[in-house]
Biopython code that builds the backbone (N, CA, C, O; Angstrom):
import numpy as np
from Bio.PDB.StructureBuilder import StructureBuilder

atoms = [
    (1, "UNK", "N", (-47.366, 71.539, -78.601)),
    (1, "UNK", "CA", (-46.476, 70.682, -79.368)),
    (1, "UNK", "C", (-47.002, 69.241, -79.332)),
    (1, "UNK", "O", (-47.425, 68.772, -78.275)),
    (2, "UNK", "N", (-46.982, 68.539, -80.460)),
    (2, "UNK", "CA", (-47.344, 67.113, -80.436)),
    (2, "UNK", "C", (-46.366, 66.329, -79.563)),
    (2, "UNK", "O", (-45.214, 66.727, -79.392)),
    (3, "UNK", "N", (-46.837, 65.220, -79.016)),
    (3, "UNK", "CA", (-46.026, 64.449, -78.065)),
    (3, "UNK", "C", (-44.695, 64.006, -78.665)),
    (3, "UNK", "O", (-43.684, 64.003, -77.961)),
    (4, "UNK", "N", (-44.665, 63.637, -79.933)),
    (4, "UNK", "CA", (-43.396, 63.188, -80.514)),
    (4, "UNK", "C", (-42.383, 64.322, -80.600)),
    (4, "UNK", "O", (-41.182, 64.095, -80.456)),
    (5, "UNK", "N", (-42.861, 65.539, -80.834)),
    (5, "UNK", "CA", (-41.948, 66.687, -80.879)),
    (5, "UNK", "C", (-41.439, 66.991, -79.472)),
    (5, "UNK", "O", (-40.257, 67.285, -79.295)),
    (6, "UNK", "N", (-42.321, 66.925, -78.465)),
    (6, "UNK", "CA", (-41.884, 67.162, -77.091)),
    (6, "UNK", "C", (-40.847, 66.126, -76.680)),
    (6, "UNK", "O", (-39.816, 66.467, -76.099)),
    (7, "UNK", "N", (-41.121, 64.862, -76.982)),
    (7, "UNK", "CA", (-40.191, 63.791, -76.624)),
    (7, "UNK", "C", (-38.876, 63.951, -77.379)),
    (7, "UNK", "O", (-37.807, 63.727, -76.812)),
    (8, "UNK", "N", (-38.944, 64.332, -78.639)),
    (8, "UNK", "CA", (-37.728, 64.522, -79.436)),
    (8, "UNK", "C", (-36.866, 65.642, -78.859)),
    (8, "UNK", "O", (-35.639, 65.549, -78.881)),
    (9, "UNK", "N", (-37.490, 66.690, -78.348)),
    (9, "UNK", "CA", (-36.729, 67.789, -77.755)),
    (9, "UNK", "C", (-36.036, 67.339, -76.475)),
    (9, "UNK", "O", (-34.898, 67.734, -76.219)),
    (10, "UNK", "N", (-36.706, 66.521, -75.672)),
    (10, "UNK", "CA", (-36.069, 65.974, -74.466)),
    (10, "UNK", "C", (-34.899, 65.077, -74.836)),
    (10, "UNK", "O", (-33.827, 65.156, -74.235)),
    (11, "UNK", "N", (-35.113, 64.224, -75.830)),
    (11, "UNK", "CA", (-34.057, 63.316, -76.269)),
    (11, "UNK", "C", (-32.843, 64.090, -76.773)),
    (11, "UNK", "O", (-31.704, 63.755, -76.447)),
    (12, "UNK", "N", (-33.091, 65.109, -77.557)),
    (12, "UNK", "CA", (-31.985, 65.917, -78.103)),
    (12, "UNK", "C", (-31.228, 66.639, -76.996)),
    (12, "UNK", "O", (-30.004, 66.755, -77.057)),
    (13, "UNK", "N", (-31.939, 67.123, -75.992)),
    (13, "UNK", "CA", (-31.285, 67.842, -74.896)),
    (13, "UNK", "C", (-30.344, 66.931, -74.116)),
    (13, "UNK", "O", (-29.219, 67.321, -73.803)),
    (14, "UNK", "N", (-30.801, 65.717, -73.801)),
    (14, "UNK", "CA", (-29.962, 64.776, -73.059)),
    (14, "UNK", "C", (-28.788, 64.322, -73.918)),
    (14, "UNK", "O", (-27.664, 64.208, -73.430)),
    (15, "UNK", "N", (-29.043, 64.068, -75.170)),
    (15, "UNK", "CA", (-27.986, 63.656, -76.086)),
    (15, "UNK", "C", (-26.897, 64.732, -76.188)),
    (15, "UNK", "O", (-25.708, 64.418, -76.238)),
    (16, "UNK", "N", (-27.311, 65.984, -76.217)),
    (16, "UNK", "CA", (-26.333, 67.075, -76.294)),
    (16, "UNK", "C", (-25.479, 67.120, -75.031)),
    (16, "UNK", "O", (-24.271, 67.344, -75.112)),
    (17, "UNK", "N", (-26.082, 66.913, -73.880)),
    (17, "UNK", "CA", (-25.320, 66.920, -72.628)),
    (17, "UNK", "C", (-24.320, 65.770, -72.605)),
    (17, "UNK", "O", (-23.176, 65.942, -72.183)),
    (18, "UNK", "N", (-24.755, 64.597, -73.060)),
    (18, "UNK", "CA", (-23.906, 63.404, -73.001)),
    (18, "UNK", "C", (-22.958, 63.289, -74.188)),
    (18, "UNK", "O", (-22.074, 62.432, -74.193)),
    (19, "UNK", "N", (-23.131, 64.139, -75.186)),
    (19, "UNK", "CA", (-22.318, 64.099, -76.413)),
    (19, "UNK", "C", (-22.367, 62.728, -77.068)),
    (19, "UNK", "O", (-21.348, 62.191, -77.503)),
    (20, "UNK", "N", (-23.574, 62.171, -77.130)),
    (20, "UNK", "CA", (-23.723, 60.889, -77.820)),
    (20, "UNK", "C", (-24.787, 60.994, -78.900)),
    (20, "UNK", "O", (-25.436, 62.031, -79.037)),
    (21, "UNK", "N", (-24.967, 59.942, -79.654)),
    (21, "UNK", "CA", (-25.934, 59.911, -80.754)),
    (21, "UNK", "C", (-27.349, 60.051, -80.211)),
    (21, "UNK", "O", (-27.725, 59.349, -79.272)),
    (22, "UNK", "N", (-28.128, 60.945, -80.791)),
    (22, "UNK", "CA", (-29.522, 61.127, -80.399)),
    (22, "UNK", "C", (-30.364, 60.068, -81.095)),
    (22, "UNK", "O", (-30.528, 60.094, -82.314)),
    (23, "UNK", "N", (-30.892, 59.141, -80.316)),
    (23, "UNK", "CA", (-31.719, 58.066, -80.868)),
    (23, "UNK", "C", (-33.148, 58.502, -81.145)),
    (23, "UNK", "O", (-33.933, 57.747, -81.718)),
    (24, "UNK", "N", (-33.487, 59.726, -80.735)),
    (24, "UNK", "CA", (-34.789, 60.295, -81.046)),
    (24, "UNK", "C", (-35.909, 59.778, -80.155)),
    (24, "UNK", "O", (-35.690, 59.015, -79.214)),
    (25, "UNK", "N", (-37.100, 60.217, -80.481)),
    (25, "UNK", "CA", (-38.304, 59.830, -79.743)),
    (25, "UNK", "C", (-38.933, 58.604, -80.402)),
    (25, "UNK", "O", (-38.972, 58.485, -81.627)),
    (26, "UNK", "N", (-39.411, 57.717, -79.578)),
    (26, "UNK", "CA", (-40.022, 56.498, -80.090)),
    (26, "UNK", "C", (-41.333, 56.237, -79.348)),
    (26, "UNK", "O", (-41.488, 56.623, -78.190)),
    (27, "UNK", "N", (-42.252, 55.592, -80.015)),
    (27, "UNK", "CA", (-43.472, 55.107, -79.384)),
    (27, "UNK", "C", (-43.594, 53.625, -79.707)),
    (27, "UNK", "O", (-43.027, 53.143, -80.688)),
    (28, "UNK", "N", (-44.336, 52.914, -78.876)),
    (28, "UNK", "CA", (-44.525, 51.484, -79.137)),
    (28, "UNK", "C", (-45.927, 51.102, -78.668)),
    (28, "UNK", "O", (-46.281, 51.275, -77.502)),
    (29, "UNK", "N", (-46.703, 50.587, -79.596)),
    (29, "UNK", "CA", (-48.072, 50.185, -79.294)),
    (29, "UNK", "C", (-48.112, 48.690, -79.015)),
    (29, "UNK", "O", (-47.505, 47.889, -79.725)),
    (30, "UNK", "N", (-48.840, 48.337, -77.965)),
    (30, "UNK", "CA", (-49.002, 46.933, -77.615)),
    (30, "UNK", "C", (-50.007, 46.242, -78.521)),
    (30, "UNK", "O", (-50.612, 46.879, -79.383)),
    (31, "UNK", "N", (-50.183, 44.964, -78.332)),
    (31, "UNK", "CA", (-51.068, 44.173, -79.189)),
    (31, "UNK", "C", (-52.527, 44.594, -79.075)),
    (31, "UNK", "O", (-53.296, 44.388, -80.015)),
    (32, "UNK", "N", (-52.927, 45.177, -77.950)),
    (32, "UNK", "CA", (-54.323, 45.583, -77.784)),
    (32, "UNK", "C", (-54.560, 47.046, -78.160)),
    (32, "UNK", "O", (-55.634, 47.580, -77.885)),
    (33, "UNK", "N", (-53.588, 47.699, -78.777)),
    (33, "UNK", "CA", (-53.741, 49.067, -79.234)),
    (33, "UNK", "C", (-53.385, 50.126, -78.217)),
    (33, "UNK", "O", (-53.419, 51.316, -78.529)),
    (34, "UNK", "N", (-53.042, 49.718, -77.002)),
    (34, "UNK", "CA", (-52.607, 50.688, -75.995)),
    (34, "UNK", "C", (-51.085, 50.743, -76.002)),
    (34, "UNK", "O", (-50.429, 50.003, -76.735)),
    (35, "UNK", "N", (-50.538, 51.620, -75.184)),
    (35, "UNK", "CA", (-49.090, 51.734, -75.130)),
    (35, "UNK", "C", (-48.475, 50.430, -74.635)),
    (35, "UNK", "O", (-49.018, 49.784, -73.738)),
    (36, "UNK", "N", (-47.356, 50.048, -75.210)),
    (36, "UNK", "CA", (-46.661, 48.814, -74.851)),
    (36, "UNK", "C", (-46.154, 48.834, -73.412)),
    (36, "UNK", "O", (-46.155, 47.809, -72.730)),
    (37, "UNK", "N", (-45.720, 50.017, -72.956)),
    (37, "UNK", "CA", (-45.081, 50.118, -71.645)),
    (37, "UNK", "C", (-46.116, 50.332, -70.537)),
    (37, "UNK", "O", (-46.908, 51.275, -70.573)),
    (38, "UNK", "N", (-46.085, 49.438, -69.564)),
    (38, "UNK", "CA", (-47.047, 49.470, -68.471)),
    (38, "UNK", "C", (-47.010, 50.754, -67.676)),
    (38, "UNK", "O", (-48.057, 51.246, -67.254)),
    (39, "UNK", "N", (-45.822, 51.314, -67.459)),
    (39, "UNK", "CA", (-45.728, 52.549, -66.685)),
    (39, "UNK", "C", (-46.436, 53.691, -67.406)),
    (39, "UNK", "O", (-47.039, 54.545, -66.756)),
    (40, "UNK", "N", (-46.376, 53.722, -68.723)),
    (40, "UNK", "CA", (-47.069, 54.752, -69.499)),
    (40, "UNK", "C", (-48.571, 54.471, -69.514)),
    (40, "UNK", "O", (-49.374, 55.386, -69.330)),
    (41, "UNK", "N", (-48.952, 53.216, -69.733)),
    (41, "UNK", "CA", (-50.381, 52.848, -69.700)),
    (41, "UNK", "C", (-51.019, 53.225, -68.380)),
    (41, "UNK", "O", (-52.110, 53.795, -68.352)),
    (42, "UNK", "N", (-50.344, 52.908, -67.283)),
    (42, "UNK", "CA", (-50.899, 53.169, -65.959)),
    (42, "UNK", "C", (-51.020, 54.669, -65.694)),
    (42, "UNK", "O", (-52.018, 55.118, -65.130)),
    (43, "UNK", "N", (-50.025, 55.436, -66.092)),
    (43, "UNK", "CA", (-50.085, 56.880, -65.896)),
    (43, "UNK", "C", (-51.223, 57.488, -66.718)),
    (43, "UNK", "O", (-51.955, 58.350, -66.233)),
    (44, "UNK", "N", (-51.363, 57.037, -67.950)),
    (44, "UNK", "CA", (-52.444, 57.541, -68.808)),
    (44, "UNK", "C", (-53.810, 57.159, -68.238)),
    (44, "UNK", "O", (-54.757, 57.942, -68.314)),
    (45, "UNK", "N", (-53.912, 55.961, -67.670)),
    (45, "UNK", "CA", (-55.189, 55.473, -67.136)),
    (45, "UNK", "C", (-55.706, 56.338, -65.992)),
    (45, "UNK", "O", (-56.916, 56.421, -65.779)),
    (46, "UNK", "N", (-54.805, 56.983, -65.254)),
    (46, "UNK", "CA", (-55.237, 57.821, -64.135)),
    (46, "UNK", "C", (-55.209, 59.310, -64.497)),
    (46, "UNK", "O", (-55.346, 60.165, -63.621)),
    (47, "UNK", "N", (-55.031, 59.618, -65.780)),
    (47, "UNK", "CA", (-55.165, 60.992, -66.249)),
    (47, "UNK", "C", (-53.937, 61.869, -66.196)),
    (47, "UNK", "O", (-54.055, 63.093, -66.246)),
    (48, "UNK", "N", (-52.751, 61.270, -66.096)),
    (48, "UNK", "CA", (-51.532, 62.083, -66.116)),
    (48, "UNK", "C", (-51.446, 62.755, -67.496)),
    (48, "UNK", "O", (-51.454, 62.063, -68.514)),
    (49, "UNK", "N", (-51.364, 64.088, -67.542)),
    (49, "UNK", "CA", (-51.438, 64.768, -68.836)),
    (49, "UNK", "C", (-50.168, 64.718, -69.687)),
    (49, "UNK", "O", (-50.252, 64.807, -70.912)),
    (50, "UNK", "N", (-49.007, 64.578, -69.072)),
    (50, "UNK", "CA", (-47.738, 64.578, -69.822)),
    (50, "UNK", "C", (-46.913, 63.394, -69.342)),
    (50, "UNK", "O", (-46.515, 63.340, -68.179)),
    (51, "UNK", "N", (-46.657, 62.452, -70.231)),
    (51, "UNK", "CA", (-45.971, 61.220, -69.834)),
    (51, "UNK", "C", (-44.778, 60.992, -70.756)),
    (51, "UNK", "O", (-44.924, 60.937, -71.978)),
    (52, "UNK", "N", (-43.585, 60.858, -70.148)),
    (52, "UNK", "CA", (-42.377, 60.555, -70.906)),
    (52, "UNK", "C", (-41.622, 59.470, -70.164)),
    (52, "UNK", "O", (-41.463, 59.551, -68.946)),
    (53, "UNK", "N", (-41.162, 58.478, -70.861)),
    (53, "UNK", "CA", (-40.285, 57.449, -70.310)),
    (53, "UNK", "C", (-38.953, 57.656, -71.022)),
    (53, "UNK", "O", (-38.866, 57.496, -72.239)),
    (54, "UNK", "N", (-37.918, 58.010, -70.264)),
    (54, "UNK", "CA", (-36.649, 58.369, -70.887)),
    (54, "UNK", "C", (-35.518, 57.448, -70.482)),
    (54, "UNK", "O", (-35.449, 56.972, -69.349)),
    (55, "UNK", "N", (-34.642, 57.209, -71.429)),
    (55, "UNK", "CA", (-33.376, 56.522, -71.162)),
    (55, "UNK", "C", (-32.268, 57.559, -71.314)),
    (55, "UNK", "O", (-32.278, 58.364, -72.246)),
    (56, "UNK", "N", (-31.336, 57.530, -70.410)),
    (56, "UNK", "CA", (-30.199, 58.448, -70.491)),
    (56, "UNK", "C", (-28.920, 57.628, -70.604)),
    (56, "UNK", "O", (-28.018, 57.752, -69.776)),
    (57, "UNK", "N", (-28.850, 56.806, -71.615)),
    (57, "UNK", "CA", (-27.687, 55.967, -71.818)),
    (57, "UNK", "C", (-27.972, 54.528, -71.422)),
    (57, "UNK", "O", (-29.093, 54.170, -71.061)),
    (58, "UNK", "N", (-26.931, 53.719, -71.500)),
    (58, "UNK", "CA", (-27.064, 52.285, -71.282)),
    (58, "UNK", "C", (-25.951, 51.782, -70.363)),
    (58, "UNK", "O", (-24.786, 52.141, -70.537)),
    (59, "UNK", "N", (-26.309, 50.961, -69.398)),
    (59, "UNK", "CA", (-25.329, 50.470, -68.420)),
    (59, "UNK", "C", (-24.275, 49.577, -69.057)),
    (59, "UNK", "O", (-23.192, 49.405, -68.497)),
    (60, "UNK", "N", (-24.576, 49.005, -70.225)),
    (60, "UNK", "CA", (-23.593, 48.133, -70.867)),
    (60, "UNK", "C", (-22.737, 48.870, -71.912)),
    (60, "UNK", "O", (-21.956, 48.246, -72.630)),
    (61, "UNK", "N", (-22.889, 50.192, -71.990)),
    (61, "UNK", "CA", (-22.040, 51.012, -72.857)),
    (61, "UNK", "C", (-21.013, 51.700, -71.958)),
    (61, "UNK", "O", (-21.377, 52.519, -71.115)),
    (62, "UNK", "N", (-19.761, 51.378, -72.133)),
    (62, "UNK", "CA", (-18.698, 51.861, -71.251)),
    (62, "UNK", "C", (-18.704, 53.386, -71.132)),
    (62, "UNK", "O", (-18.589, 53.922, -70.030)),
    (63, "UNK", "N", (-18.837, 54.077, -72.249)),
    (63, "UNK", "CA", (-18.824, 55.542, -72.233)),
    (63, "UNK", "C", (-20.026, 56.083, -71.452)),
    (63, "UNK", "O", (-19.869, 56.993, -70.638)),
    (64, "UNK", "N", (-21.222, 55.536, -71.690)),
    (64, "UNK", "CA", (-22.423, 55.974, -70.963)),
    (64, "UNK", "C", (-22.278, 55.702, -69.476)),
    (64, "UNK", "O", (-22.587, 56.562, -68.651)),
    (65, "UNK", "N", (-21.810, 54.509, -69.130)),
    (65, "UNK", "CA", (-21.664, 54.143, -67.723)),
    (65, "UNK", "C", (-20.722, 55.107, -67.002)),
    (65, "UNK", "O", (-21.030, 55.579, -65.907)),
    (66, "UNK", "N", (-19.588, 55.396, -67.611)),
    (66, "UNK", "CA", (-18.620, 56.299, -66.996)),
    (66, "UNK", "C", (-19.226, 57.698, -66.814)),
    (66, "UNK", "O", (-19.044, 58.328, -65.772)),
    (67, "UNK", "N", (-19.935, 58.168, -67.823)),
    (67, "UNK", "CA", (-20.553, 59.491, -67.751)),
    (67, "UNK", "C", (-21.597, 59.546, -66.637)),
    (67, "UNK", "O", (-21.642, 60.511, -65.874)),
    (68, "UNK", "N", (-22.432, 58.518, -66.544)),
    (68, "UNK", "CA", (-23.536, 58.509, -65.585)),
    (68, "UNK", "C", (-23.094, 58.273, -64.143)),
    (68, "UNK", "O", (-23.887, 58.467, -63.222)),
    (69, "UNK", "N", (-21.857, 57.863, -63.931)),
    (69, "UNK", "CA", (-21.337, 57.674, -62.569)),
    (69, "UNK", "C", (-20.883, 58.978, -61.916)),
    (69, "UNK", "O", (-20.532, 58.994, -60.736)),
    (70, "UNK", "N", (-20.891, 60.067, -62.679)),
    (70, "UNK", "CA", (-20.431, 61.365, -62.173)),
    (70, "UNK", "C", (-21.653, 62.205, -61.787)),
    (70, "UNK", "O", (-22.476, 62.546, -62.637)),
    (71, "UNK", "N", (-21.759, 62.530, -60.507)),
    (71, "UNK", "CA", (-22.918, 63.277, -60.018)),
    (71, "UNK", "C", (-23.154, 64.579, -60.783)),
    (71, "UNK", "O", (-24.298, 64.923, -61.081)),
    (72, "UNK", "N", (-22.095, 65.292, -61.099)),
    (72, "UNK", "CA", (-22.246, 66.558, -61.821)),
    (72, "UNK", "C", (-22.894, 66.337, -63.183)),
    (72, "UNK", "O", (-23.661, 67.181, -63.646)),
    (73, "UNK", "N", (-22.597, 65.221, -63.823)),
    (73, "UNK", "CA", (-23.213, 64.907, -65.112)),
    (73, "UNK", "C", (-24.703, 64.618, -64.948)),
    (73, "UNK", "O", (-25.509, 65.023, -65.786)),
    (74, "UNK", "N", (-25.069, 63.925, -63.881)),
    (74, "UNK", "CA", (-26.486, 63.658, -63.626)),
    (74, "UNK", "C", (-27.236, 64.966, -63.409)),
    (74, "UNK", "O", (-28.370, 65.113, -63.865)),
    (75, "UNK", "N", (-26.616, 65.913, -62.721)),
    (75, "UNK", "CA", (-27.234, 67.224, -62.526)),
    (75, "UNK", "C", (-27.384, 67.956, -63.858)),
    (75, "UNK", "O", (-28.394, 68.622, -64.087)),
    (76, "UNK", "N", (-26.390, 67.837, -64.736)),
    (76, "UNK", "CA", (-26.472, 68.477, -66.056)),
    (76, "UNK", "C", (-27.620, 67.893, -66.872)),
    (76, "UNK", "O", (-28.330, 68.630, -67.556)),
    (77, "UNK", "N", (-27.807, 66.575, -66.804)),
    (77, "UNK", "CA", (-28.923, 65.937, -67.508)),
    (77, "UNK", "C", (-30.251, 66.435, -66.940)),
    (77, "UNK", "O", (-31.155, 66.807, -67.689)),
    (78, "UNK", "N", (-30.359, 66.437, -65.611)),
    (78, "UNK", "CA", (-31.601, 66.882, -64.973)),
    (78, "UNK", "C", (-31.919, 68.333, -65.334)),
    (78, "UNK", "O", (-33.074, 68.677, -65.587)),
    (79, "UNK", "N", (-30.898, 69.173, -65.356)),
    (79, "UNK", "CA", (-31.118, 70.578, -65.691)),
    (79, "UNK", "C", (-31.566, 70.723, -67.146)),
    (79, "UNK", "O", (-32.461, 71.516, -67.438)),
    (80, "UNK", "N", (-30.964, 69.976, -68.048)),
    (80, "UNK", "CA", (-31.374, 70.030, -69.459)),
    (80, "UNK", "C", (-32.830, 69.583, -69.609)),
    (80, "UNK", "O", (-33.600, 70.198, -70.347)),
    (81, "UNK", "N", (-33.201, 68.511, -68.907)),
    (81, "UNK", "CA", (-34.578, 68.041, -68.958)),
    (81, "UNK", "C", (-35.528, 69.085, -68.373)),
    (81, "UNK", "O", (-36.591, 69.347, -68.936)),
    (82, "UNK", "N", (-35.147, 69.674, -67.254)),
    (82, "UNK", "CA", (-35.997, 70.684, -66.612)),
    (82, "UNK", "C", (-36.203, 71.892, -67.518)),
    (82, "UNK", "O", (-37.312, 72.419, -67.607)),
    (83, "UNK", "N", (-35.151, 72.328, -68.184)),
    (83, "UNK", "CA", (-35.277, 73.472, -69.099)),
    (83, "UNK", "C", (-36.279, 73.179, -70.208)),
    (83, "UNK", "O", (-37.143, 74.005, -70.500)),
    (84, "UNK", "N", (-36.166, 72.003, -70.828)),
    (84, "UNK", "CA", (-37.083, 71.636, -71.916)),
    (84, "UNK", "C", (-38.509, 71.509, -71.391)),
    (84, "UNK", "O", (-39.443, 72.018, -72.010)),
    (85, "UNK", "N", (-38.685, 70.838, -70.261)),
    (85, "UNK", "CA", (-40.033, 70.663, -69.713)),
    (85, "UNK", "C", (-40.669, 72.002, -69.360)),
    (85, "UNK", "O", (-41.852, 72.215, -69.626)),
    (86, "UNK", "N", (-39.904, 72.895, -68.771)),
    (86, "UNK", "CA", (-40.443, 74.227, -68.455)),
    (86, "UNK", "C", (-40.870, 74.948, -69.727)),
    (86, "UNK", "O", (-41.938, 75.559, -69.773)),
    (87, "UNK", "N", (-40.045, 74.875, -70.744)),
    (87, "UNK", "CA", (-40.389, 75.518, -72.020)),
    (87, "UNK", "C", (-41.667, 74.916, -72.588)),
    (87, "UNK", "O", (-42.552, 75.652, -73.025)),
    (88, "UNK", "N", (-41.776, 73.603, -72.589)),
    (88, "UNK", "CA", (-42.951, 72.929, -73.153)),
    (88, "UNK", "C", (-44.224, 73.236, -72.363)),
    (88, "UNK", "O", (-45.317, 73.297, -72.927)),
    (89, "UNK", "N", (-44.070, 73.427, -71.061)),
    (89, "UNK", "CA", (-45.227, 73.700, -70.203)),
    (89, "UNK", "C", (-45.523, 75.198, -70.063)),
    (89, "UNK", "O", (-46.512, 75.597, -69.448)),
    (90, "UNK", "N", (-44.644, 76.013, -70.648)),
    (90, "UNK", "CA", (-44.869, 77.455, -70.615)),
    (90, "UNK", "C", (-44.640, 78.091, -69.258)),
    (90, "UNK", "O", (-45.293, 79.072, -68.901)),
    (91, "UNK", "N", (-43.703, 77.525, -68.502)),
    (91, "UNK", "CA", (-43.353, 78.114, -67.209)),
    (91, "UNK", "C", (-41.885, 78.520, -67.230)),
    (91, "UNK", "O", (-41.079, 77.968, -67.979)),
    (92, "UNK", "N", (-41.559, 79.491, -66.394)),
    (92, "UNK", "CA", (-40.188, 79.979, -66.337)),
    (92, "UNK", "C", (-39.296, 78.950, -65.647)),
    (92, "UNK", "O", (-39.653, 78.388, -64.612)),
    (93, "UNK", "N", (-38.151, 78.722, -66.233)),
    (93, "UNK", "CA", (-37.148, 77.853, -65.601)),
    (93, "UNK", "C", (-36.404, 78.672, -64.558)),
    (93, "UNK", "O", (-35.972, 79.793, -64.828)),
    (94, "UNK", "N", (-36.258, 78.108, -63.372)),
    (94, "UNK", "CA", (-35.505, 78.752, -62.296)),
    (94, "UNK", "C", (-34.295, 77.870, -62.007)),
    (94, "UNK", "O", (-34.436, 76.730, -61.565)),
    (95, "UNK", "N", (-33.122, 78.402, -62.256)),
    (95, "UNK", "CA", (-31.887, 77.630, -62.044)),
    (95, "UNK", "C", (-31.726, 77.287, -60.567)),
    (95, "UNK", "O", (-32.160, 78.051, -59.705)),
    (96, "UNK", "N", (-31.099, 76.129, -60.262)),
    (96, "UNK", "CA", (-30.904, 75.747, -58.862)),
    (96, "UNK", "C", (-30.002, 76.722, -58.123)),
    (96, "UNK", "O", (-29.739, 76.541, -56.934)),
]
sb = StructureBuilder()
sb.init_structure("model")
sb.init_model(0)
sb.init_chain("A")
sb.init_seg("    ")
for serial, (resi, resn, name, xyz) in enumerate(atoms, 1):
    if name == "N":
        sb.init_residue(resn, " ", resi, " ")
    sb.init_atom(name, np.array(xyz, "f"), 0.0, 1.0, " ", f" {name:<3s}", serial, name[0])
structure = sb.get_structure()
């Protein structure tokens, strides 16, 4: 799968868990043609094969903040992400 499709699937999975608007997958190129985000640039520089930087809501959005303060919700997000990543990597997902 192309990286934008993989990222879009992760975004959709988290959005479905949180029942909020899916903002989709985004990329941002810096002025020198590399990735804008240092954490992604650094991971790519050392050969990390799959790199995703994800947001799971916003601390200044009351609904997101309330949702993210519940441990069970954080586990639901992590499980949704794990399911998608396992599918993308072609490995079996093993439930906790």
